[in-house]
mmCIF file of the C-alpha atoms, coordinates in Angstrom:
data_MODEL
# 
_entry.id   MODEL 
# 
loop_
_atom_site.group_PDB 
_atom_site.id 
_atom_site.type_symbol 
_atom_site.label_atom_id 
_atom_site.label_alt_id 
_atom_site.label_comp_id 
_atom_site.label_asym_id 
_atom_site.label_entity_id 
_atom_site.label_seq_id 
_atom_site.pdbx_PDB_ins_code 
_atom_site.Cartn_x 
_atom_site.Cartn_y 
_atom_site.Cartn_z 
_atom_site.occupancy 
_atom_site.B_iso_or_equiv 
_atom_site.pdbx_formal_charge 
_atom_site.auth_seq_id 
_atom_site.auth_comp_id 
_atom_site.auth_asym_id 
_atom_site.auth_atom_id 
_atom_site.pdbx_PDB_model_num 
ATOM 1  C CA . MET A 1 1  ? -14.624 -9.866  7.304   1.00 0.00 ? 1  MET A CA 1 
ATOM 2  C CA . TRP A 1 2  ? -13.884 -7.885  4.151   1.00 0.00 ? 2  TRP A CA 1 
ATOM 3  C CA . LEU A 1 3  ? -10.748 -7.512  2.148   1.00 0.00 ? 3  LEU A CA 1 
ATOM 4  C CA . GLU A 1 4  ? -9.870  -5.161  -0.639  1.00 0.00 ? 4  GLU A CA 1 
ATOM 5  C CA . ILE A 1 5  ? -6.542  -5.514  -2.395  1.00 0.00 ? 5  ILE A CA 1 
ATOM 6  C CA . PHE A 1 6  ? -5.679  -3.297  -5.318  1.00 0.00 ? 6  PHE A CA 1 
ATOM 7  C CA . ILE A 1 7  ? -2.565  -4.054  -7.308  1.00 0.00 ? 7  ILE A CA 1 
ATOM 8  C CA . PHE A 1 8  ? -0.481  -1.897  -9.614  1.00 0.00 ? 8  PHE A CA 1 
ATOM 9  C CA . GLY A 1 9  ? 3.206   -2.691  -9.840  1.00 0.00 ? 9  GLY A CA 1 
ATOM 10 C CA . SER A 1 10 ? 4.864   -4.324  -6.851  1.00 0.00 ? 10 SER A CA 1 
ATOM 11 C CA . VAL A 1 11 ? 3.314   -2.591  -3.832  1.00 0.00 ? 11 VAL A CA 1 
ATOM 12 C CA . PHE A 1 12 ? -0.180  -3.599  -2.779  1.00 0.00 ? 12 PHE A CA 1 
ATOM 13 C CA . ILE A 1 13 ? -2.318  -1.588  -0.383  1.00 0.00 ? 13 ILE A CA 1 
ATOM 14 C CA . ILE A 1 14 ? -4.791  -3.191  1.999   1.00 0.00 ? 14 ILE A CA 1 
ATOM 15 C CA . ASN A 1 15 ? -7.323  -1.310  4.067   1.00 0.00 ? 15 ASN A CA 1 
ATOM 16 C CA . ASN A 1 16 ? -8.446  -4.029  6.478   1.00 0.00 ? 16 ASN A CA 1 
ATOM 17 C CA . PRO A 1 17 ? -8.526  -3.875  10.280  1.00 0.00 ? 17 PRO A CA 1 
ATOM 18 C CA . ASN A 1 18 ? -8.414  -7.690  10.439  1.00 0.00 ? 18 ASN A CA 1 
ATOM 19 C CA . ILE A 1 19 ? -5.010  -8.084  8.728   1.00 0.00 ? 19 ILE A CA 1 
ATOM 20 C CA . ASN A 1 20 ? -3.587  -9.905  11.765  1.00 0.00 ? 20 ASN A CA 1 
ATOM 21 C CA . ILE A 1 21 ? -6.043  -12.789 11.402  1.00 0.00 ? 21 ILE A CA 1 
ATOM 22 C CA . MET A 1 22 ? -5.780  -13.076 7.633   1.00 0.00 ? 22 MET A CA 1 
ATOM 23 C CA . LYS A 1 23 ? -3.531  -15.630 6.014   1.00 0.00 ? 23 LYS A CA 1 
ATOM 24 C CA . ILE A 1 24 ? -1.616  -14.218 3.069   1.00 0.00 ? 24 ILE A CA 1 
ATOM 25 C CA . SER A 1 25 ? 1.399   -15.428 1.135   1.00 0.00 ? 25 SER A CA 1 
ATOM 26 C CA . THR A 1 26 ? 3.153   -12.058 1.036   1.00 0.00 ? 26 THR A CA 1 
ATOM 27 C CA . ARG A 1 27 ? 6.052   -11.987 3.498   1.00 0.00 ? 27 ARG A CA 1 
ATOM 28 C CA . ASN A 1 28 ? 6.679   -8.250  3.486   1.00 0.00 ? 28 ASN A CA 1 
ATOM 29 C CA . VAL A 1 29 ? 3.691   -6.613  5.178   1.00 0.00 ? 29 VAL A CA 1 
ATOM 30 C CA . LEU A 1 30 ? 4.454   -3.062  6.285   1.00 0.00 ? 30 LEU A CA 1 
ATOM 31 C CA . LYS A 1 31 ? 1.994   -1.125  8.412   1.00 0.00 ? 31 LYS A CA 1 
ATOM 32 C CA . GLY A 1 32 ? 2.099   2.612   7.966   1.00 0.00 ? 32 GLY A CA 1 
ATOM 33 C CA . THR A 1 33 ? 0.187   5.840   7.640   1.00 0.00 ? 33 THR A CA 1 
ATOM 34 C CA . ILE A 1 34 ? -0.713  7.632   4.433   1.00 0.00 ? 34 ILE A CA 1 
ATOM 35 C CA . THR A 1 35 ? 1.124   10.960  4.325   1.00 0.00 ? 35 THR A CA 1 
ATOM 36 C CA . HIS A 1 36 ? 0.382   12.034  0.760   1.00 0.00 ? 36 HIS A CA 1 
ATOM 37 C CA . ILE A 1 37 ? -2.084  11.176  -2.004  1.00 0.00 ? 37 ILE A CA 1 
ATOM 38 C CA . GLU A 1 38 ? -1.892  12.589  -5.497  1.00 0.00 ? 38 GLU A CA 1 
ATOM 39 C CA . HIS A 1 39 ? -4.729  11.750  -7.855  1.00 0.00 ? 39 HIS A CA 1 
ATOM 40 C CA . GLY A 1 40 ? -4.120  11.759  -11.576 1.00 0.00 ? 40 GLY A CA 1 
ATOM 41 C CA . ALA A 1 41 ? -6.567  11.205  -14.406 1.00 0.00 ? 41 ALA A CA 1 
ATOM 42 C CA . VAL A 1 42 ? -6.213  7.399   -14.190 1.00 0.00 ? 42 VAL A CA 1 
ATOM 43 C CA . ASN A 1 43 ? -3.787  6.533   -11.364 1.00 0.00 ? 43 ASN A CA 1 
ATOM 44 C CA . THR A 1 44 ? -3.205  7.657   -7.796  1.00 0.00 ? 44 THR A CA 1 
ATOM 45 C CA . GLU A 1 45 ? 0.192   7.918   -6.099  1.00 0.00 ? 45 GLU A CA 1 
ATOM 46 C CA . VAL A 1 46 ? 0.038   6.976   -2.422  1.00 0.00 ? 46 VAL A CA 1 
ATOM 47 C CA . THR A 1 47 ? 2.895   7.662   0.011   1.00 0.00 ? 47 THR A CA 1 
ATOM 48 C CA . ILE A 1 48 ? 2.950   5.521   3.153   1.00 0.00 ? 48 ILE A CA 1 
ATOM 49 C CA . GLN A 1 49 ? 5.187   6.468   6.072   1.00 0.00 ? 49 GLN A CA 1 
ATOM 50 C CA . LEU A 1 50 ? 6.430   3.534   8.136   1.00 0.00 ? 50 LEU A CA 1 
ATOM 51 C CA . PRO A 1 51 ? 6.935   3.731   11.936  1.00 0.00 ? 51 PRO A CA 1 
ATOM 52 C CA . GLY A 1 52 ? 10.699  4.355   11.556  1.00 0.00 ? 52 GLY A CA 1 
ATOM 53 C CA . GLY A 1 53 ? 10.100  7.319   9.245   1.00 0.00 ? 53 GLY A CA 1 
ATOM 54 C CA . GLN A 1 54 ? 10.893  5.567   5.965   1.00 0.00 ? 54 GLN A CA 1 
ATOM 55 C CA . GLU A 1 55 ? 8.411   5.984   3.143   1.00 0.00 ? 55 GLU A CA 1 
ATOM 56 C CA . ILE A 1 56 ? 7.160   3.688   0.430   1.00 0.00 ? 56 ILE A CA 1 
ATOM 57 C CA . VAL A 1 57 ? 5.197   4.861   -2.587  1.00 0.00 ? 57 VAL A CA 1 
ATOM 58 C CA . SER A 1 58 ? 2.596   2.895   -4.481  1.00 0.00 ? 58 SER A CA 1 
ATOM 59 C CA . ILE A 1 59 ? 0.843   3.782   -7.711  1.00 0.00 ? 59 ILE A CA 1 
ATOM 60 C CA . ILE A 1 60 ? -2.617  2.271   -7.904  1.00 0.00 ? 60 ILE A CA 1 
ATOM 61 C CA . THR A 1 61 ? -5.615  2.987   -10.076 1.00 0.00 ? 61 THR A CA 1 
ATOM 62 C CA . LYS A 1 62 ? -7.701  5.995   -9.117  1.00 0.00 ? 62 LYS A CA 1 
ATOM 63 C CA . THR A 1 63 ? -10.744 3.728   -8.909  1.00 0.00 ? 63 THR A CA 1 
ATOM 64 C CA . SER A 1 64 ? -8.920  1.482   -6.423  1.00 0.00 ? 64 SER A CA 1 
ATOM 65 C CA . ALA A 1 65 ? -7.971  4.457   -4.248  1.00 0.00 ? 65 ALA A CA 1 
ATOM 66 C CA . GLN A 1 66 ? -11.590 5.607   -4.257  1.00 0.00 ? 66 GLN A CA 1 
ATOM 67 C CA . ASN A 1 67 ? -12.900 2.106   -3.448  1.00 0.00 ? 67 ASN A CA 1 
ATOM 68 C CA . LEU A 1 68 ? -10.496 1.856   -0.507  1.00 0.00 ? 68 LEU A CA 1 
ATOM 69 C CA . GLU A 1 69 ? -11.517 5.358   0.616   1.00 0.00 ? 69 GLU A CA 1 
ATOM 70 C CA . LEU A 1 70 ? -7.849  6.258   1.016   1.00 0.00 ? 70 LEU A CA 1 
ATOM 71 C CA . LYS A 1 71 ? -7.072  9.566   2.678   1.00 0.00 ? 71 LYS A CA 1 
ATOM 72 C CA . LYS A 1 72 ? -4.219  11.269  4.496   1.00 0.00 ? 72 LYS A CA 1 
ATOM 73 C CA . ASP A 1 73 ? -3.523  9.940   8.028   1.00 0.00 ? 73 ASP A CA 1 
ATOM 74 C CA . LEU A 1 74 ? -5.282  6.609   7.345   1.00 0.00 ? 74 LEU A CA 1 
ATOM 75 C CA . GLU A 1 75 ? -3.441  3.525   8.638   1.00 0.00 ? 75 GLU A CA 1 
ATOM 76 C CA . VAL A 1 76 ? -2.926  0.984   5.869   1.00 0.00 ? 76 VAL A CA 1 
ATOM 77 C CA . TYR A 1 77 ? -0.735  -1.991  5.046   1.00 0.00 ? 77 TYR A CA 1 
ATOM 78 C CA . GLY A 1 78 ? 1.728   -2.025  2.163   1.00 0.00 ? 78 GLY A CA 1 
ATOM 79 C CA . LEU A 1 79 ? 2.480   -5.491  0.849   1.00 0.00 ? 79 LEU A CA 1 
ATOM 80 C CA . ILE A 1 80 ? 5.640   -5.955  -1.193  1.00 0.00 ? 80 ILE A CA 1 
ATOM 81 C CA . LYS A 1 81 ? 6.027   -9.047  -3.322  1.00 0.00 ? 81 LYS A CA 1 
ATOM 82 C CA . ALA A 1 82 ? 9.593   -10.168 -2.639  1.00 0.00 ? 82 ALA A CA 1 
ATOM 83 C CA . SER A 1 83 ? 10.176  -11.525 -6.137  1.00 0.00 ? 83 SER A CA 1 
ATOM 84 C CA . ASN A 1 84 ? 9.791   -7.980  -7.487  1.00 0.00 ? 84 ASN A CA 1 
ATOM 85 C CA . VAL A 1 85 ? 12.287  -6.240  -5.200  1.00 0.00 ? 85 VAL A CA 1 
ATOM 86 C CA . MET A 1 86 ? 15.532  -5.232  -6.910  1.00 0.00 ? 86 MET A CA 1 
ATOM 87 C CA . ILE A 1 87 ? 18.858  -4.656  -5.140  1.00 0.00 ? 87 ILE A CA 1 
ATOM 88 C CA . ALA A 1 88 ? 21.470  -2.072  -6.160  1.00 0.00 ? 88 ALA A CA 1 
ATOM 89 C CA . ILE A 1 89 ? 24.830  -0.964  -4.801  1.00 0.00 ? 89 ILE A CA 1 
ATOM 90 C CA . ASP A 1 90 ? 26.856  2.238   -5.196  1.00 0.00 ? 90 ASP A CA 1 
# 
């Protein structure tokens, strides 16, 4: 089994078909599909669409995106560390 986790900010991206048998401490694991990737000089912005149509965006290093072989339409998992989620109201 292999695991690659690349971290930048609060959203982690995992490209691992065995996620269901892994034990991880992150409680917010969201499976989705990459809908957009924008590579910059150093970082890559990855948009993941969730099954309900919502989107989350993660900024990871360009090297990490290349190592994960991320591409449009790839199923991935977004992991959100709950201690870094902020709440706002109108």
